[in-house]
N, C-alpha and C positions, 0 to 999 in steps of 0.2 A: 526762950527758949520753951518755958511754961505759954507761952501766946499760942507756939506754933504747933506743939503740942493738944491744946486744945482745939485747934482750927482741924487740924488732921483728923481728931476724935469726930469735928462737928464734921467732916467731909465723910467717914466712914458711917456715921447716924444719917448720913443724910443719903449716902446710896443703900444703904440698910431699908432704908423707909422709901425709896423708892422702887427696890425691889419688893416689899411686902403689899407695897400698895399695886405693881404687875398681878402679884401671885393673887391678890385680892378680887381685883378687875377679872383674871383668870376663873378663880371659881366663880365668882359671878356668872360669868359667861358660860362655864359651863353646866351651871344649877339652872340657867335658863332655857339655855337650848336643849337640854335633857326636858324639863314642866314644857316644852313648846311640842317636843316632840312624845311623851310619854303621857300626857294628860288625855289626847283625843286616842288613845291606843285604850287606856283605862276607863274612857267614857264609852267609848266601841264596847268592850268588852261589858262595861255593866246595863248598857241596852239591850244586851247579846242574854246576859242573866236575867235581865225581866222579864224577855218575850221566854226565855223559859221556863220560868218558874211562872208566869200566865198561861203558855202552855200547860204546865207540870196541874196547874189549878183546874184547870177546864178538864182533863183525863181524869183527876180526882173527882169531881163534881159529875161526869157522865157514870164511872164505877160507881159510886153512891148512890146514884140513881137507877142503874140498871137493876134491871129483876134478873138478880144470878140465880139465885132457886130455881125462878120460871124456867130460864133459860136450860139449865140442866135437866130438870122434868123431859121439857120440848128435846133436848137431845137425847135422851132414855127413850120417848116414844120413839123417835126417828129409829133409833136403835134397834128398838125391838121389832119395829113395820120391817127393817130391811130384814133382820132375821128372819123375821115369818116367810116373806119375800124369797131371799135364799131359798130354805125349808122347802117351801111348796117348788121351787126349782132344781132343788135336789131329787125330790119324790119323781117328779117327771121325767127328771135324768134317769134314776133308779127301774123306771117303769116300762124303759122302751128295752125289748125284747131283742138283743144284741145279735142272737142267734138269725131271727127275722131278717135284721138290717142286715148282714153278713150276704146271706140266701138272695135278696132283691138286689144286692150290688154287682153280685155273682151275675145274676140273672143278665143285669144292664150291661155287664161288660162282656154277656156273651151274645146282646144283640147288637152293641155298638160296635163288637170288634170287625164282623164283617163289614157293616157301613165302613169303616175307616178305611178297611183293604180296598175296598171298592171305589173309593174316592181318594188312595195311594198314600194315605196316611200312614 
């Protein structure tokens, strides 16, 4: 009797050992598949990060080498020159005699109107 219980106990242990072996195999397989999928993605992400850092270093170097005060003063000069040109244009527009311009337009209309009637327009 004691021997039967011992045999039953051993059978249960054997089944549990097989179950544990299957579970460990499943965990190993899952880990291997995850690694096979995630490692290339992580590698790709690291390569992209490396490219971005390289570009960032290049931009930083370019900004460091740029003559920002010189660019600002050049822009200031350009704005000043543009302002002078705009001021000159406004002065010329203000110097136009609007009354004479209206009179000239009226004279032109008086000449063109009979011609337009003559040609039927």
